[in-house]
KOLKOL-96675 format. One line per field, with one value per residue (C-alpha): residue in three letters; residue number from 0; y, z, x; chain. Coordinates in steps of 0.02 Angstrom, whole numbers. Each point is the difference from the previous one (the first is absolute). Layout:
# residues N
r = (ALA;...) $
k = (NUM;...) $
py = (Y;...) $
pz = (Z;...) $
px = (X;...) $
c = (A;...) $
***
This chain:
# residues 522
r = (UNK;UNK;UNK;UNK;UNK;UNK;UNK;UNK;UNK;UNK;UNK;UNK;UNK;UNK;UNK;UNK;UNK;UNK;UNK;UNK;UNK;UNK;UNK;UNK;UNK;UNK;UNK;UNK;UNK;UNK;UNK;UNK;UNK;UNK;UNK;UNK;UNK;UNK;UNK;UNK;UNK;UNK;UNK;UNK;UNK;UNK;UNK;UNK;UNK;UNK;UNK;UNK;UNK;UNK;UNK;UNK;UNK;UNK;UNK;UNK;UNK;UNK;UNK;UNK;UNK;UNK;UNK;UNK;UNK;UNK;UNK;UNK;UNK;UNK;UNK;UNK;UNK;UNK;UNK;UNK;UNK;UNK;UNK;UNK;UNK;UNK;UNK;UNK;UNK;UNK;UNK;UNK;UNK;UNK;UNK;UNK;UNK;UNK;UNK;UNK;UNK;UNK;UNK;UNK;UNK;UNK;UNK;UNK;UNK;UNK;UNK;UNK;UNK;UNK;UNK;UNK;UNK;UNK;UNK;UNK;UNK;UNK;UNK;UNK;UNK;UNK;UNK;UNK;UNK;UNK;UNK;UNK;UNK;UNK;UNK;UNK;UNK;UNK;UNK;UNK;UNK;UNK;UNK;UNK;UNK;UNK;UNK;UNK;UNK;UNK;UNK;UNK;UNK;UNK;UNK;UNK;UNK;UNK;UNK;UNK;UNK;UNK;UNK;UNK;UNK;UNK;UNK;UNK;UNK;UNK;UNK;UNK;UNK;UNK;UNK;UNK;UNK;UNK;UNK;UNK;UNK;UNK;UNK;UNK;UNK;UNK;UNK;UNK;UNK;UNK;UNK;UNK;UNK;UNK;UNK;UNK;UNK;UNK;UNK;UNK;UNK;UNK;UNK;UNK;UNK;UNK;UNK;UNK;UNK;UNK;UNK;UNK;UNK;UNK;UNK;UNK;UNK;UNK;UNK;UNK;UNK;UNK;UNK;UNK;UNK;UNK;UNK;UNK;UNK;UNK;UNK;UNK;UNK;UNK;UNK;UNK;UNK;UNK;UNK;UNK;UNK;UNK;UNK;UNK;UNK;UNK;UNK;UNK;UNK;UNK;UNK;UNK;UNK;UNK;UNK;UNK;UNK;UNK;UNK;UNK;UNK;UNK;UNK;UNK;UNK;UNK;UNK;UNK;UNK;UNK;UNK;UNK;UNK;UNK;UNK;UNK;UNK;UNK;UNK;UNK;UNK;UNK;UNK;UNK;UNK;UNK;UNK;UNK;UNK;UNK;UNK;UNK;UNK;UNK;UNK;UNK;UNK;UNK;UNK;UNK;UNK;UNK;UNK;UNK;UNK;UNK;UNK;UNK;UNK;UNK;UNK;UNK;UNK;UNK;UNK;UNK;UNK;UNK;UNK;UNK;UNK;UNK;UNK;UNK;UNK;UNK;UNK;UNK;UNK;UNK;UNK;UNK;UNK;UNK;UNK;UNK;UNK;UNK;UNK;UNK;UNK;UNK;UNK;UNK;UNK;UNK;UNK;UNK;UNK;UNK;UNK;UNK;UNK;UNK;UNK;UNK;UNK;UNK;UNK;UNK;UNK;UNK;UNK;UNK;UNK;UNK;UNK;UNK;UNK;UNK;UNK;UNK;UNK;UNK;UNK;UNK;UNK;UNK;UNK;UNK;UNK;UNK;UNK;UNK;UNK;UNK;UNK;UNK;UNK;UNK;UNK;UNK;UNK;UNK;UNK;UNK;UNK;UNK;UNK;UNK;UNK;UNK;UNK;UNK;UNK;UNK;UNK;UNK;UNK;UNK;UNK;UNK;UNK;UNK;UNK;UNK;UNK;UNK;UNK;UNK;UNK;UNK;UNK;UNK;UNK;UNK;UNK;UNK;UNK;UNK;UNK;UNK;UNK;UNK;UNK;UNK;UNK;UNK;UNK;UNK;UNK;UNK;UNK;UNK;UNK;UNK;UNK;UNK;UNK;UNK;UNK;UNK;UNK;UNK;UNK;UNK;UNK;UNK;UNK;UNK;UNK;UNK;UNK;UNK;UNK;UNK;UNK;UNK;UNK;UNK;UNK;UNK;UNK;UNK;UNK;UNK;UNK;UNK;UNK;UNK;UNK;UNK;UNK;UNK;UNK;UNK;UNK;UNK;UNK;UNK;UNK;UNK;UNK;UNK;UNK;UNK;UNK;UNK;UNK;UNK;UNK;UNK;UNK;UNK;UNK;UNK;UNK;UNK;UNK;UNK;UNK;UNK;UNK;UNK;UNK;UNK;UNK;UNK;UNK;UNK;UNK;UNK) $
k = (0;1;2;3;4;5;6;7;8;9;10;11;12;13;14;15;16;17;18;19;20;21;22;23;24;25;26;27;28;29;30;31;32;33;34;35;36;37;38;39;40;41;42;43;44;45;46;47;48;49;50;51;52;53;54;55;56;57;58;59;60;61;62;63;64;65;66;67;68;69;70;71;72;73;74;75;76;77;78;79;80;81;82;83;84;85;86;87;88;89;90;91;92;93;94;95;96;97;98;99;100;101;102;103;104;105;106;107;108;109;110;111;112;113;114;115;116;117;118;119;120;121;122;123;124;125;126;127;128;129;130;131;132;133;134;135;136;137;138;139;140;141;142;143;144;145;146;147;148;149;150;151;152;153;154;155;156;157;158;159;160;161;162;163;164;165;166;167;168;169;170;171;172;173;174;175;176;177;178;179;180;181;182;183;184;185;186;187;188;189;190;191;192;193;194;195;196;197;198;199;200;201;202;203;204;205;206;207;208;209;210;211;212;213;214;215;216;217;218;219;220;221;222;223;224;225;226;227;228;229;230;231;232;233;234;235;236;237;238;239;240;241;242;243;244;245;246;247;248;249;250;251;252;253;254;255;256;257;258;259;260;261;262;263;264;265;266;267;268;269;270;271;272;273;274;275;276;277;278;279;280;281;282;283;284;285;286;287;288;289;290;291;292;293;294;295;296;297;298;299;300;301;302;303;304;305;306;307;308;309;310;311;312;313;314;315;316;317;318;319;320;321;322;323;324;325;326;327;328;329;330;331;332;333;334;335;336;337;338;339;340;341;342;343;344;345;346;347;348;349;350;351;352;353;354;355;356;357;358;359;360;361;362;363;364;365;366;367;368;369;370;371;372;373;374;375;376;377;378;379;380;381;382;383;384;385;386;387;388;389;390;391;392;393;394;395;396;397;398;399;400;401;402;403;404;405;406;407;408;409;410;411;412;413;414;415;416;417;418;419;420;421;422;423;424;425;426;427;428;429;430;431;432;433;434;435;436;437;438;439;440;441;442;443;444;445;446;447;448;449;450;451;452;453;454;455;456;457;458;459;460;461;462;463;464;465;466;467;468;469;470;471;472;473;474;475;476;477;478;479;480;481;482;483;484;485;486;487;488;489;490;491;492;493;494;495;496;497;498;499;500;501;502;503;504;505;506;507;508;509;510;511;512;513;514;515;516;517;518;519;520;521) $
py = (4021;138;62;-162;-5;105;-121;-154;76;49;-181;-70;104;-52;-183;13;91;-130;-143;74;39;-177;-79;99;-34;-180;-15;80;-112;-158;57;89;124;-60;-10;139;108;36;183;141;88;141;1;-188;-62;179;-33;-171;78;0;166;-75;-157;-49;-163;-70;32;-77;-157;-9;15;-143;-105;43;6;-93;29;132;140;129;173;143;168;143;-94;-46;-183;-70;-175;-72;-151;-94;-160;-41;-97;157;127;-111;-38;174;127;-102;-127;115;151;80;33;41;115;168;118;87;194;58;174;56;-70;105;154;-8;-7;-179;-29;-33;-144;-166;-87;89;17;-85;-152;50;69;136;-128;-124;129;53;-175;-57;141;-47;-183;29;79;-96;-179;-71;-99;119;152;-73;-42;184;59;-103;144;122;-132;-23;186;30;-142;47;178;-76;-106;147;114;-137;-24;184;35;-164;82;86;-157;34;161;-96;-122;143;66;-173;-25;178;-15;-158;65;174;-78;-135;120;161;-18;125;-21;37;2;38;-62;186;34;102;-137;-135;98;40;-189;-44;130;-59;-184;48;78;-157;-119;102;17;-187;-52;-84;137;123;-93;-58;155;127;150;124;50;36;93;106;44;81;192;99;85;-171;-70;-20;119;-111;-159;85;49;-170;-81;135;-61;-182;46;100;-143;-121;124;10;-194;-5;147;53;-141;-30;179;-12;-154;64;153;-102;-107;147;72;-175;-16;-127;-157;-168;-21;-67;178;53;-162;8;182;-27;-139;47;0;-170;-3;-140;93;171;55;-86;98;148;34;161;-32;138;-69;-176;62;88;-159;-102;122;-12;-190;4;138;-79;-178;59;90;-154;-110;123;14;-176;-80;125;-33;-188;-21;112;-86;-174;40;64;-166;-96;101;-22;-191;-26;99;-110;-164;-3;-191;23;152;-107;-144;114;79;-172;-47;161;-37;-178;51;146;-79;152;182;53;51;28;-115;47;-51;-129;-92;-2;-188;-51;101;-81;54;184;-15;-97;142;126;-101;-27;183;38;-138;48;176;64;184;19;-134;38;46;112;-58;-59;36;-127;49;-108;-116;-164;-157;-97;-162;39;181;149;145;156;112;145;-79;34;-169;-9;-140;-17;2;-13;-146;-99;24;-62;-147;-149;-118;78;67;-116;95;161;119;-68;82;-150;16;-188;-26;44;-118;-183;-152;15;179;74;141;-59;125;-90;-18;137;147;155;118;-76;92;135;97;-5;-111;-42;150;120;-82;106;0;49;-150;-70;160;29;-185;32;156;-81;-161;107;101;-150;-97;152;61;-176;-27;171;31;-79;83;-38;77;100;-74;20;41;-87;-169;8;55;155;85;175;-2;62;-58;-3;-72;33;-83;114;78;-127;24;-97;-10;-20;-46;-64;-188;18;116;-83;41;181;10;-58;127;138;-56;24;181;22;-70;110) $
pz = (2893;104;-151;-25;175;-35;-144;103;135;-130;-68;179;34;-167;31;175;-55;-138;124;119;-142;-72;169;40;-174;-2;166;-92;-147;103;128;-41;109;106;-77;16;-82;-182;-10;-117;-101;101;151;34;128;62;-27;86;162;119;74;162;101;-94;99;-89;-171;56;47;-175;-75;110;-63;-185;0;153;148;-75;-111;-105;-52;-94;38;-99;2;185;35;132;62;117;109;33;98;161;-100;-104;141;116;-129;-69;137;148;-63;-131;114;-47;-176;46;145;-88;-21;-161;0;57;-83;101;162;-32;-49;165;96;57;-72;184;27;-5;-61;-167;8;-124;76;76;156;45;-10;104;134;14;4;126;114;-17;31;157;83;-68;-28;162;117;140;-107;-48;179;47;-111;81;111;-146;-87;154;26;-182;-3;174;-73;-156;101;109;-156;-89;146;0;-185;-95;-168;8;1;-151;77;164;-100;-70;172;69;-145;28;185;4;-130;75;171;-55;-122;95;172;-56;59;-130;66;-151;-183;-45;78;-125;0;-36;-139;-82;4;-79;-148;-27;-14;-116;-123;16;-41;-155;-50;7;-103;-157;-115;85;14;-178;-91;90;11;51;-171;-35;166;-36;-177;61;-21;154;-86;-32;179;14;146;90;-40;72;161;15;-10;125;118;-27;40;149;76;-21;79;147;11;5;111;116;126;-9;45;150;59;-28;106;139;1;12;151;78;-6;-144;27;-58;-189;-159;-33;179;37;-157;17;177;-69;-57;-185;-75;-115;-109;-34;-49;-162;-51;0;101;147;62;160;-33;-168;63;135;-137;-109;150;32;-183;11;155;-68;-164;67;123;-132;-109;133;42;-176;-44;158;26;-171;-1;173;-35;-163;73;144;-115;-95;161;45;-170;6;169;-55;-152;92;163;28;-7;117;123;-6;38;149;64;0;101;127;20;31;109;92;-11;-31;154;-104;-178;-92;1;-83;137;-77;-176;2;70;-136;-163;-77;39;-83;-153;-17;-9;-129;-106;-5;-61;-129;-68;-37;35;34;-147;-125;-137;109;-59;-156;7;-137;-77;9;-151;-130;69;-56;87;-68;-175;-2;-19;129;-55;107;74;-14;133;89;93;127;-20;182;-22;-126;122;137;-111;-79;15;17;157;63;-59;-37;9;-21;158;165;102;145;33;-139;134;132;-7;45;185;9;-2;-101;-153;-123;-36;-185;-37;114;-97;92;-113;-146;71;63;-158;-57;28;58;-32;114;131;150;116;-36;177;77;-109;36;188;-23;-109;119;152;-85;-70;163;107;-124;-15;187;30;-155;-136;-174;-131;-157;-2;-80;-190;-5;-147;62;-97;27;-104;-7;-63;-144;45;50;180;-20;136;23;-73;136;64;107;162;187;140;171;162;16;175;150;75;-156;5;186;-46;-134;113;129;-129;-12;187;8;-134) $
px = (-5896;-78;-89;-84;-76;-158;-27;17;-110;-135;13;-18;-155;-74;31;-71;-155;-26;18;-124;-124;26;-24;-163;-69;52;-100;-145;12;-5;-137;-157;-92;-139;-179;-122;-126;43;74;-45;133;85;-109;18;-128;-46;-184;7;45;-151;-59;-90;1;158;16;-152;77;163;-97;-66;169;57;-136;42;186;62;118;110;-86;94;-56;88;-76;79;161;0;22;-123;-8;-140;41;-161;58;86;136;43;-2;99;136;15;-37;67;125;75;-25;169;-63;-180;13;13;-141;-57;-14;-175;-14;-149;69;161;-99;-94;164;25;175;57;-119;91;-161;23;189;128;84;167;94;-128;-143;96;37;-182;-63;127;-51;-185;29;110;-145;-147;48;71;-109;44;-45;-172;-40;42;-138;-138;-48;-23;-109;-107;-23;-49;-126;-71;-34;-74;-123;-58;-24;-97;-111;-54;5;-17;-47;171;98;102;64;38;100;99;36;49;124;74;2;115;114;24;25;126;94;-3;-79;-134;-177;-133;-182;-97;-6;-10;171;103;138;-122;-87;169;55;-162;21;176;-58;-146;123;113;-150;-38;188;28;-151;63;-65;101;169;-8;-74;113;-117;136;46;-188;-19;159;-65;-164;9;-35;-147;-79;20;189;4;-126;97;162;-99;-66;182;61;-138;48;183;-42;-108;151;120;-120;-11;190;48;-143;-16;191;30;-112;86;171;-36;-69;157;101;-94;-17;-188;-15;-101;70;-27;87;64;46;86;112;37;71;120;174;36;9;148;-79;-156;57;75;163;165;-69;115;-88;-86;-134;-33;-17;-123;-102;2;-56;-148;-49;-6;-107;-114;-33;-18;-127;-103;9;-66;-138;-66;8;-66;-135;-82;20;-67;-146;-57;28;-107;-139;7;-20;-154;-78;35;-77;-153;-18;27;-91;26;190;-18;-100;126;144;-94;-46;188;41;-141;65;174;-27;-147;-119;14;100;143;52;119;184;160;27;-156;57;57;-173;-94;41;-166;34;169;-81;-127;136;104;-153;-42;174;-17;-172;50;170;15;123;-70;127;150;146;98;185;124;111;188;57;-64;-65;-78;-142;-71;58;-66;111;-20;84;109;-104;-170;-128;-39;-167;-34;-185;-54;-186;22;108;-119;-139;94;-121;147;57;-177;-137;-159;99;-148;-85;47;49;121;-18;128;131;-62;55;-105;48;-59;170;69;98;70;159;-27;-129;30;-73;125;131;-67;-113;152;100;152;179;114;-142;-123;-74;121;-148;-102;5;-43;-147;-64;12;-104;-128;-20;-34;-122;-92;-3;-60;-127;-78;3;-100;-106;-102;-10;-137;-63;-158;-152;12;189;92;68;156;178;38;165;64;137;175;171;-70;-178;-130;-171;-137;-115;-130;-141;12;-57;128;-65;77;-17;-73;-27;153;104;-67;49;174;25;-59;121;140;-55;7;164;73) $
c = (A;A;A;A;A;A;A;A;A;A;A;A;A;A;A;A;A;A;A;A;A;A;A;A;A;A;A;A;A;A;A;A;A;A;A;A;A;A;A;A;A;A;A;A;A;A;A;A;A;A;A;A;A;A;A;A;A;A;A;A;A;A;A;A;A;A;A;A;A;A;A;A;A;A;A;A;A;A;A;A;A;A;A;A;A;A;A;A;A;A;A;A;A;A;A;A;A;A;A;A;A;A;A;A;A;A;A;A;A;A;A;A;A;A;A;A;A;A;A;A;A;A;A;A;A;A;A;A;A;A;A;A;A;A;A;A;A;A;A;A;A;A;A;A;A;A;A;A;A;A;A;A;A;A;A;A;A;A;A;A;A;A;A;A;A;A;A;A;A;A;A;A;A;A;A;A;A;A;A;A;A;A;A;A;A;A;A;A;A;A;A;A;A;A;A;A;A;A;A;A;A;A;A;A;A;A;A;A;A;A;A;A;A;A;A;A;A;A;A;A;A;A;A;A;A;A;A;A;A;A;A;A;A;A;A;A;A;A;A;A;A;A;A;A;A;A;A;A;A;A;A;A;A;A;A;A;A;A;A;A;A;A;A;A;A;A;A;A;A;A;A;A;A;A;A;A;A;A;A;A;A;A;A;A;A;A;A;A;A;A;A;A;A;A;A;A;A;A;A;A;A;A;A;A;A;A;A;A;A;A;A;A;A;A;A;A;A;A;A;A;A;A;A;A;A;A;A;A;A;A;A;A;A;A;A;A;A;A;A;A;A;A;A;A;A;A;A;A;A;A;A;A;A;A;A;A;A;A;A;A;A;A;A;A;A;A;A;A;A;A;A;A;A;A;A;A;A;A;A;A;A;A;A;A;A;A;A;A;A;A;A;A;A;A;A;A;A;A;A;A;A;A;A;A;A;A;A;A;A;A;A;A;A;A;A;A;A;A;A;A;A;A;A;A;A;A;A;A;A;A;A;A;A;A;A;A;A;A;A;A;A;A;A;A;A;A;A;A;A;A;A;A;A;A;A;A;A;A;A;A;A;A;A;A;A;A;A;A;A;A;A;A;A;A;A;A;A;A;A;A;A;A;A;A;A;A;A;A;A;A;A;A;A;A;A;A;A;A;A;A;A;A;A;A;A;A;A;A;A;A;A;A;A;A;A;A;A;A;A;A;A;A) $
***
């Protein structure tokens, strides 16, 4: 009897394997893959993948193949979701299946394995996201950040008054100031500050690494194969620099705050406040009873969460603010209407708008929302990965496929946003002049989908709203004569407006005096 057990076990394994194989292939037999460009032998759709401004190619695929488009690139399954219905059903309602992330080889090579934005779905991801949400999503927490937003915008306005042609660098500084203040209690006074420059270098590499050509083609094998005499040493040096920059982003500011907490001089901040708290048994690693190890694990969670918030919010806020300036320069009538609303509500230029005025300034909120809709900072988003085979509207979606919610397409869907290529904040204002984003809020898509949606969305919207309101109250921006009157954007996973020639002037002498008063009060 005992001698027959291995045979029975082997038979059971064979039967189980057959049933799994049969079930999987029966599903494939009854459901076909989604439509898409015709693949070539071996390489599949390799040559169909766009190299630049990929969102425009994705729009063409939507028109040719429909709401769900399939590609196979070198054996890698990729599915693009081009409708609200498809993204809502799969990435939100079926979030358990669609919340994983594929491997991003260049991201890992650069040293970002610790970043929960790129991390596989699991306990580590949940711990980091929980830590982030605990400090960034409550109404009390959001209100506590108001002073940091005010200070950063005040500095921005003063800098623009004195150096209007350097507005892009002033935006960099503003985005950095609010994040370093909130995360670490650190004051940065120049866009050339080493910590700011480092954050920018890190996010530059992230933008490149997340472009579709990089996460599909996997350049690592090619990079590793380059002989040192043919440039391999230079490649290795470049990778070392990437990793050093990422280590600095993770450790440098955190180390400064930790030291100040220990000597009792730390200012209130995300990092300092959490370091002062006792170890949370629910947040640190499971099954670890060593107090020192739990404290170390807590510090890791705080350190990495703060670094993630810094990198993501810095880049998003900076790019979205650039889009706002471009849209105002291109649309002077809309700019004037928004300024008229501010003047009407505030009754003159004796003060700048503040968060307490938000409900009475629906046009300002609509301008901010329309900027996010017209060109999201991350128009293609970050792909999800399917955890197991699934079926949607008769189409088979294979386990392990990359699933892209096509953010740019959703934000230019004519059914939700009529005349989508026209910049029109009025689409968010109802017949009574009130803000109405109940069915078409672009923030629902611009910040990602489902469990992988950006947990810092409300913080970012607060930051963008105050900058929008106070800039329009103080300045007017216009294009120089002869400048191209079109919105042009650079390619990349993070897509900035291309440089445009502009003029920024105070709206009046009273507005100029108001800004100078901000400088005196600083």
